[in-house]
C-alpha positions as CSV (number, residue, x, y, z in Angstrom):
1,X,191.0,93.6,128.3
2,X,187.7,92.1,129.4
3,X,185.7,94.6,127.3
4,X,187.8,93.7,124.2
5,X,187.1,90.0,124.7
6,X,183.4,90.7,125.1
7,X,183.4,92.9,122.0
8,X,185.2,90.1,119.9
9,X,182.7,87.6,121.2
10,X,179.7,89.8,120.2
11,X,181.1,90.5,116.7
12,X,181.7,86.8,116.2
13,X,178.2,85.9,117.4
14,X,176.5,88.5,115.2
15,X,178.4,87.3,112.2
16,X,177.5,83.7,112.9
17,X,173.8,84.5,113.4
18,X,173.8,86.6,110.2
19,X,175.3,83.8,108.1
20,X,172.3,81.5,107.5
21,X,172.7,78.1,105.9
22,X,170.2,77.0,103.3
23,X,168.7,73.5,103.6
24,X,169.6,71.3,100.7
25,X,166.8,70.5,98.3
26,X,164.5,72.0,95.8
27,X,163.5,75.7,95.9
28,X,160.8,77.3,93.7
29,X,159.8,80.8,92.7
30,X,156.6,82.0,91.0
31,X,157.8,85.7,90.7
32,X,158.2,85.5,87.0
33,X,154.7,84.5,86.1
34,X,155.4,80.7,86.1
35,X,156.9,78.3,88.6
36,X,160.6,77.8,88.3
37,X,162.3,75.1,90.4
38,X,166.0,74.7,91.1
39,X,168.1,72.3,93.3
40,X,170.2,73.9,96.0
41,X,173.2,72.6,97.9
42,X,174.9,74.9,100.5
43,X,178.4,73.9,101.7
44,X,180.4,76.4,103.7
45,X,180.9,79.6,101.7
46,X,179.6,78.0,98.4
47,X,176.0,77.7,97.2
48,X,175.5,75.5,94.2
49,X,172.3,76.1,92.2
50,X,171.4,73.4,89.7
51,X,169.0,74.6,87.0
52,X,167.4,72.6,84.2
53,X,170.2,73.5,81.8
54,X,173.2,74.5,83.9
55,X,175.0,74.5,87.3
56,X,175.9,77.8,88.9
57,X,178.1,78.4,92.0
58,X,177.9,81.4,94.3
59,X,180.5,82.3,96.9
60,X,180.4,84.5,100.0
61,X,183.2,86.3,101.7
62,X,181.1,86.3,104.9
63,X,177.6,87.4,105.6
64,X,174.5,86.3,103.7
65,X,175.2,87.5,100.2
66,X,176.8,85.2,97.7
67,X,178.1,86.3,94.3
68,X,178.4,84.2,91.1
69,X,181.9,82.8,90.9
70,X,182.3,83.3,87.1
71,X,183.5,86.8,86.4
72,X,181.1,87.5,83.5
73,X,178.2,86.7,85.8
74,X,179.6,88.4,88.9
75,X,176.7,90.9,89.0
76,X,174.3,88.0,89.8
77,X,173.8,87.2,93.5
78,X,172.0,85.1,96.0
79,X,170.9,86.6,99.3
80,X,170.1,84.1,102.0
81,X,167.1,85.2,104.1
82,X,166.5,82.1,106.2
83,X,167.3,78.4,106.2
84,X,164.5,77.9,103.7
85,X,164.4,81.1,101.7
86,X,166.7,83.1,99.5
87,X,166.5,86.0,97.0
88,X,168.1,85.7,93.6
89,X,168.9,88.9,91.7
90,X,171.2,90.9,89.4
91,X,172.6,94.2,90.5
92,X,170.3,97.0,89.3
93,X,167.3,94.6,88.8
94,X,164.5,93.3,91.0
95,X,164.9,90.1,93.0
96,X,163.0,86.9,92.9
97,X,162.2,85.0,96.1
98,X,162.8,81.3,96.2
99,X,161.4,79.1,99.0
100,X,162.1,75.6,100.0
101,X,159.7,73.2,98.2
102,X,161.0,69.8,99.0
103,X,163.9,67.7,100.2
104,X,164.7,66.0,96.9
105,X,168.5,66.2,96.4
106,X,168.8,63.7,93.5
107,X,169.0,66.4,90.8
108,X,168.3,63.9,88.0
109,X,164.9,63.1,89.6
110,X,164.2,66.6,91.0
111,X,164.7,68.7,87.9
112,X,163.8,68.3,84.2
113,X,166.8,67.7,82.1
114,X,166.5,70.7,79.8
115,X,168.0,71.2,76.5
116,X,170.9,68.8,77.1
117,X,168.6,65.8,77.2
118,X,165.5,66.5,75.1
119,X,165.3,64.1,72.2
120,X,162.1,65.7,70.8
121,X,163.7,69.1,70.7
122,X,166.7,67.5,68.8
123,X,164.2,65.8,66.4
124,X,162.5,69.1,65.6
125,X,165.7,71.0,65.4
126,X,167.0,68.6,62.8
127,X,163.7,68.7,60.9
128,X,163.6,72.5,60.9
129,X,167.0,72.5,59.1
130,X,166.0,69.8,56.5
131,X,162.3,70.1,55.9
132,X,162.2,73.4,54.2
133,X,158.4,73.3,53.5
134,X,157.6,72.9,57.2
135,X,160.5,74.8,58.8
136,X,158.3,77.1,60.8
137,X,156.0,74.4,62.1
138,X,159.1,72.3,63.1
139,X,160.5,75.3,65.0
140,X,157.3,75.7,67.0
141,X,157.1,72.0,67.7
142,X,160.7,72.1,68.9
143,X,160.0,75.0,71.1
144,X,157.0,73.1,72.6
145,X,159.2,70.0,73.2
146,X,161.9,72.2,74.9
147,X,159.3,73.9,77.1
148,X,158.2,70.5,78.4
149,X,161.8,69.4,79.0
150,X,162.8,72.6,80.8
151,X,159.9,73.9,82.8
152,X,157.9,72.2,85.6
153,X,154.8,74.0,84.2
154,X,155.0,74.2,80.5
155,X,151.4,75.4,80.0
156,X,152.2,79.2,79.9
157,X,154.6,78.5,77.0
158,X,152.5,76.1,75.1
159,X,149.4,78.3,74.6
160,X,151.2,81.0,72.5
161,X,153.1,78.3,70.6
162,X,149.8,76.5,69.8
163,X,148.2,79.8,68.7
164,X,151.1,80.5,66.4
165,X,151.1,77.0,64.9
166,X,147.3,77.1,64.4
167,X,147.7,80.4,62.5
168,X,150.0,78.8,59.9
169,X,148.3,75.4,59.6
170,X,146.0,74.7,56.7
171,X,143.9,72.5,58.9
172,X,143.9,74.0,62.4
173,X,142.2,71.1,64.0
174,X,145.2,68.7,63.5
175,X,148.3,69.1,65.6
176,X,151.4,68.6,63.5
177,X,153.4,67.2,66.4
178,X,151.4,65.1,68.8
179,X,154.6,63.8,70.3
180,X,155.5,67.3,71.5
181,X,151.9,68.7,72.0
182,X,149.2,66.4,73.1
183,X,146.0,66.6,71.1
184,X,144.1,67.6,74.2
185,X,146.5,70.5,74.8
186,X,146.0,71.5,71.1
187,X,142.2,71.3,71.4
188,X,142.2,73.4,74.6
189,X,143.4,76.4,72.6
190,X,140.7,78.0,70.5
191,X,141.2,78.5,66.8
192,X,141.7,82.1,65.7
């Protein structure tokens, strides 16, 4: 009987040690070639990841692996490595490591608002549908606005957009949308 009690205690202790709890706050990853930041809240068996354009919840049945709660995304998971680090992945693909980058838990202040609150994107989306002469330029300007609303570091997205815009402009020295792309950002990309 004493051995059974000790065995139960050991199993319970190992399971408790294995189940790490993430600190609430911002986590960032640079594994995709740019820095991507999310807000994380860990409560019991649920981890809530708030991205710039959506909220995702992951659930664990014990242990340190949490699976997306929506059936169509069930192949996405979070693997908690420590109180300040987790891996995000999709079954059959490589994982990205996210590390704690700050204690900000006010998601409105911590993360950009993304597509749901990006007036410049909305402006250029409407223009792309109504200004048939400048549809392509409006689409590129809208993409630049969206990059700034969505990503902490929009620079990797802006350069190819500016290059594409310059290639269709009659006068490549003038930015067609200085409200979405600063003239200094425009000038930093050489003309083709």
